[in-house]
C-alpha positions in Angstrom: 170.9 116.5 -28.5 173.1 119.5 -28.1 171.6 122.1 -30.6 174.6 124.5 -30.4 176.4 126.0 -33.4 178.8 123.0 -33.8 175.7 120.8 -34.7 174.0 122.9 -37.1 175.9 123.3 -40.2 175.7 123.5 -44.0 176.8 120.6 -46.3 178.1 121.6 -49.7 177.3 119.5 -52.5 179.5 119.8 -55.8 179.1 118.1 -59.2 181.9 117.7 -61.8 184.7 118.4 -59.3 184.0 114.8 -58.2 185.2 113.4 -61.6 188.6 115.2 -61.7 190.6 112.1 -60.5 194.1 113.0 -59.3 193.3 116.8 -59.6 190.2 116.6 -57.5 192.0 118.1 -54.3 193.0 121.2 -56.2 189.5 121.9 -57.3 188.1 121.2 -53.7 190.7 123.7 -52.3 189.6 126.3 -54.9 186.0 125.7 -53.9 186.9 125.8 -50.2 188.6 129.2 -50.9 185.5 130.5 -52.7 183.4 129.5 -49.7 185.7 131.2 -47.3 185.7 134.4 -49.4 181.7 134.3 -49.5 181.5 134.0 -45.7 184.4 136.4 -45.0 182.5 139.3 -43.2 181.7 136.8 -40.2 184.1 135.9 -37.5 184.6 132.4 -36.4 182.9 130.7 -39.6 184.8 127.7 -40.7 184.9 125.7 -43.9 185.9 122.1 -43.3 187.0 119.7 -46.0 186.7 116.0 -45.1 186.6 112.9 -47.3 185.1 114.5 -50.3 182.7 116.8 -48.5 182.7 120.5 -47.5 181.1 121.7 -44.4 180.2 125.2 -43.2 180.2 125.5 -39.3 179.4 128.4 -37.0 177.5 130.8 -39.3 175.9 133.5 -37.0 173.3 134.4 -39.6 172.2 131.1 -41.3 169.7 132.9 -43.8 172.2 135.4 -44.9 175.1 132.7 -45.2 172.7 130.6 -47.2 172.1 133.3 -49.7 175.9 133.9 -50.1 176.7 130.2 -50.5 174.1 130.0 -53.3 176.4 132.4 -55.3 179.6 130.4 -54.9 180.7 128.9 -58.4 181.3 125.1 -58.0 178.4 124.6 -55.5 175.7 122.5 -57.0 173.5 122.6 -53.8 173.6 123.7 -50.1 171.9 121.7 -47.5 171.2 123.0 -43.9 172.1 119.8 -42.0 172.5 118.4 -38.4 175.5 116.5 -37.3 175.4 114.0 -34.6 177.7 111.2 -33.2 177.5 107.8 -34.5 174.9 106.7 -32.1 171.5 105.2 -33.2 169.6 107.0 -30.5 171.2 110.4 -31.4 170.5 109.8 -35.1 166.8 108.9 -34.3 166.4 112.0 -32.1 167.9 114.3 -34.9 165.6 112.6 -37.6 162.6 113.3 -35.4 163.6 117.0 -35.0 164.0 117.5 -38.6 160.8 115.8 -39.7 158.9 117.8 -37.2 160.5 121.0 -38.8 159.5 119.6 -42.2 155.9 118.8 -40.8 155.5 122.4 -39.6 156.5 124.0 -42.8 154.3 121.7 -45.0 150.6 122.3 -45.4 149.7 118.8 -46.7 148.3 116.3 -44.3 149.5 113.7 -44.2 153.1 114.6 -45.1 154.7 112.0 -47.4 158.3 111.1 -46.8 161.1 108.6 -47.2 164.3 108.0 -45.7 167.6 107.7 -47.9 170.6 106.5 -45.9 174.2 106.2 -47.2 176.9 104.5 -45.2 180.5 105.2 -46.3 181.8 104.2 -42.8 181.3 100.4 -42.9 182.3 100.2 -39.2 178.8 101.4 -38.2 175.8 99.2 -38.0 173.1 98.8 -39.1 173.8 99.0 -42.8 172.2 101.6 -45.1 168.9 99.6 -46.1 168.3 98.6 -42.5 169.1 102.1 -41.0 166.5 103.6 -43.4 164.0 101.1 -42.2 164.7 101.7 -38.6 164.5 105.5 -39.0 161.3 105.2 -41.1 159.5 103.2 -38.4 160.8 105.5 -35.7 159.5 108.6 -37.5 156.1 107.1 -38.1 155.9 106.4 -34.2 157.1 109.9 -33.1 155.9 112.4 -35.7 152.2 112.8 -36.4 150.6 112.9 -39.9 153.3 111.2 -41.8 152.9 108.6 -44.5 155.7 106.7 -46.4 155.9 107.2 -50.1 159.1 105.8 -51.5 158.4 106.9 -55.1 157.3 110.6 -55.0 157.6 111.8 -51.5 157.1 115.5 -50.3 160.3 115.1 -48.1 163.3 112.9 -48.3 165.3 112.6 -45.2 169.0 112.2 -46.3 171.3 110.4 -43.8 175.1 110.1 -44.5 177.1 108.0 -42.1 180.7 109.2 -42.2 182.9 110.1 -39.3 179.7 111.4 -37.8 176.0 111.2 -38.9 174.8 114.0 -41.1 171.1 114.4 -41.7 169.1 116.9 -43.9 165.9 117.1 -45.7 166.3 120.0 -48.1 168.8 121.3 -50.6 168.9 124.8 -52.0 170.5 124.9 -55.5 173.7 126.8 -56.4 175.2 128.0 -59.6 177.3 124.9 -60.3 180.1 125.1 -62.7 183.8 125.1 -61.5 185.3 127.1 -58.5 186.4 130.6 -59.4 190.1 130.7 -60.2 190.3 127.0 -61.2 190.6 127.8 -64.8 192.9 130.8 -64.4 192.2 134.4 -65.1 190.5 136.4 -68.1 189.9 140.0 -68.9 186.2 140.8 -69.8 185.4 143.5 -72.3 182.5 145.1 -70.5 180.4 147.4 -72.8 177.4 148.2 -70.5 174.9 146.4 -72.5 173.0 143.3 -71.8 175.4 140.8 -73.2 178.9 141.3 -71.9 177.8 140.9 -68.2 176.2 137.5 -69.0 179.4 136.4 -70.8 181.4 137.5 -67.8 179.1 135.5 -65.5 179.3 132.4 -67.6 183.2 132.6 -67.8 183.2 133.0 -64.0 181.0 129.8 -63.9 183.6 127.9 -65.8 186.3 128.8 -63.1 187.7 131.9 -64.7 188.5 134.8 -62.3 187.8 138.0 -64.3 188.9 141.5 -64.4 187.1 144.0 -66.6 187.9 146.7 -69.0 185.5 149.3 -70.3 186.2 151.8 -73.2 184.7 155.1 -72.5 184.8 158.2 -74.7 184.4 161.6 -72.9 183.0 164.0 -73.7 180.8 161.9 -76.1 179.6 159.8 -73.1 178.9 161.1 -69.7 179.7 159.9 -66.2 176.4 158.0 -66.0 177.6 155.4 -68.5 180.8 154.8 -66.3 178.5 154.5 -63.1 176.5 152.0 -65.0 179.4 149.8 -65.7 180.7 150.1 -62.2 177.2 148.9 -60.9 177.5 146.0 -63.3 180.9 145.0 -61.9 179.5 145.3 -58.3 176.7 143.0 -59.2 179.1 140.3 -60.9 181.1 140.7 -57.7 178.3 139.3 -55.6 179.1 136.0 -57.4 182.9 136.1 -56.9 184.1 138.8 -54.5 185.7 142.2 -55.6 186.5 142.8 -59.2 189.0 145.0 -60.7 187.7 147.4 -63.3 190.0 149.2 -65.8 188.6 152.4 -67.4 190.2 153.0 -70.7 189.8 156.4 -72.2 189.1 155.8 -76.0 188.2 159.2 -77.3 191.5 159.8 -79.0 191.2 156.4 -80.8 187.6 157.1 -81.9 188.4 160.5 -83.1 191.3 159.3 -85.3 189.1 156.5 -86.8 186.2 158.9 -87.4 188.5 161.4 -89.2 190.8 158.9 -91.2 188.8 155.8 -91.9 186.1 154.5 -94.3 182.6 154.9 -92.5 181.7 151.2 -93.2 184.8 149.9 -91.6 184.8 152.2 -88.5 183.3 149.6 -86.0 185.7 147.0 -87.2 188.6 149.2 -86.7 187.3 150.4 -83.3 186.9 146.7 -82.0 190.5 145.9 -83.3 191.8 148.7 -81.3 189.8 147.5 -78.3 191.4 144.0 -78.8 195.0 145.5 -78.8 194.5 147.6 -75.7 192.7 144.7 -73.9 195.4 142.2 -74.7 198.0 144.5 -73.2 195.9 145.2 -70.0 195.4 141.5 -69.7 199.1 140.6 -69.9 199.8 143.3 -67.4 197.4 141.8 -64.9 198.2 138.1 -65.6 195.3 137.2 -67.5 195.5 134.5 -70.3 192.4 135.3 -72.4 189.9 137.9 -73.4 186.1 137.5 -72.8 183.5 139.2 -74.9 179.7 139.3 -75.1 179.7 138.8 -78.9 176.9 136.7 -80.3 177.0 135.4 -83.8 174.9 137.3 -86.3 173.4 139.6 -83.7 174.9 142.8 -85.3 177.0 143.6 -88.4 180.3 143.4 -86.6 179.4 139.8 -85.3 179.4 137.9 -88.6 182.1 135.1 -88.9 184.0 137.3 -91.3 183.9 140.3 -88.9 184.9 138.3 -85.9 187.7 136.7 -87.6 189.1 140.1 -88.7 188.6 141.7 -85.2 190.2 138.7 -83.6 193.3 138.9 -85.6 194.3 142.1 -83.8 194.2 140.3 -80.5 197.5 138.7 -79.1 195.4 136.4 -76.5 192.7 133.9 -77.2 189.2 135.5 -77.2 186.4 133.6 -75.6 182.8 134.2 -76.5 180.5 132.2 -74.0 177.3 133.6 -75.7 178.3 132.9 -79.4 175.3 130.6 -80.2 172.8 132.0 -77.7 169.6 133.8 -79.0 168.7 137.2 -77.5 165.8 135.8 -75.4 168.2 133.3 -73.7 170.6 136.2 -72.9 167.9 138.4 -71.5 166.6 135.5 -69.4 170.0 134.9 -67.8 170.5 138.5 -67.3 167.3 138.7 -65.3 168.4 135.7 -63.3 171.8 137.1 -62.4 170.2 140.5 -61.7 172.3 142.6 -64.4 169.3 143.3 -66.8 167.8 146.1 -65.0 171.4 147.8 -64.8 172.1 147.1 -68.5 169.0 148.8 -69.8 169.7 152.1 -68.2 169.5 154.6 -71.0 173.3 155.8 -71.0 174.9 155.0 -74.2 178.4 153.5 -74.6 181.1 154.3 -77.2 180.1 151.3 -79.4 176.4 152.6 -79.8 177.3 156.2 -80.5 179.7 155.5 -83.6 177.8 152.9 -85.5 177.7 153.8 -89.3 174.6 153.8 -91.4 175.8 150.8 -93.4 178.6 148.9 -91.6 180.5 146.3 -93.5 179.4 142.9 -92.7 181.9 140.8 -94.5 185.3 142.6 -94.4 188.6 141.4 -95.7 191.6 141.6 -93.4 193.7 143.1 -96.2 191.5 146.1 -96.7 191.2 146.5 -92.9 194.9 146.6 -92.5 195.2 149.0 -95.4 192.8 151.4 -93.7 194.8 151.1 -90.4 197.9 152.0 -92.3 196.8 155.5 -92.3 196.5 155.6 -88.5 199.3 155.8 -85.9 198.3 152.5 -84.4 201.0 152.0 -81.9 200.8 155.6 -80.6 197.0 155.4 -80.2 197.2 152.2 -78.3 200.0 153.6 -76.0 198.0 156.7 -75.5 194.9 154.7 -74.4 196.8 152.6 -72.0 198.5 155.7 -70.6 195.0 157.1 -69.9 193.6 153.9 -68.4 192.6 154.1 -64.6 191.9 151.1 -62.4 189.6 150.5 -59.5 188.5 147.7 -57.3 184.8 147.2 -56.8 183.2 145.2 -54.2 179.7 143.6 -53.9 177.2 146.3 -52.5 176.7 144.5 -49.1 180.5 144.5 -48.6 180.9 148.3 -48.7 
């Protein structure tokens, strides 16, 4: 068998995309674009879409390509595979080669295995069951230290009969979900804490392309707090390509709230201003929703009453992917997506610096609006927008 770059490939498995009916092609194309984006640094790599399958061909660095493919939303699993013509002898040779590889990697003697064949091309003979038996018998003859176990094998050799034959014996899990961009675009309010990067990741997993906005308050917060947020964006970008970060200077807003507003309402008022500014940035960037890391009951401003009053200031829908998670679940996911160590750097953001001693947990909208009436709301929002700067951040390995 020719073992050139055309025959060694990656087979991409997806999940719920296959249930999209007449919209399936749209989601497949979004996934194809995500795969191409992940492999963009390499010349000559191709992403083929055929009959409900996606294949990656000609990856010059298979190990690095596999790591990137594992971070593409919509991918349930990636299988390093071999493609051969629809010829029984060629299929047998490929099966022997793959089981020899599996045998070399496995310490157990004998190695238990089974063959699982699927034949969508009905013109090929033998059929699936007979092909499994033929290949199993062939492998027992040609590969030493094998034993059949159809119930709990150490290795399952998968064979797919399509326009060609595709064989593989291992699958590496991906993040699943929907392809990035399939659900539109949203703006993530990125604080620098543990929760909001996880919320952004979860939104991306449901097909939302995200941009981020961070509210910073010089001179109360230093440049390290901004560097921290930039690094969080870069880490999120490893899952979806470059991310645009909007840095909104919030000092004037916080100063006005501090001087003119009741102490127990300051956090509520601050977050309402953030919703106004974020809504306008989102509209300018073509985003249809806001995303936050808010978690029900975690802090005083995250009661049902507080969230209701805060969201009333937004002009777009507010998505809260972590609303019902507990802190342990959030930390576990933050570690998994490698944002945790960045988030716990000891650089405070504007939210943690201005927390009152006794914040109101059940505010009423009327009293909050009465407090805001003392503030030049539109002028403060406009000033914050005018002092907002934007930058595009790439994954670390892309720089």
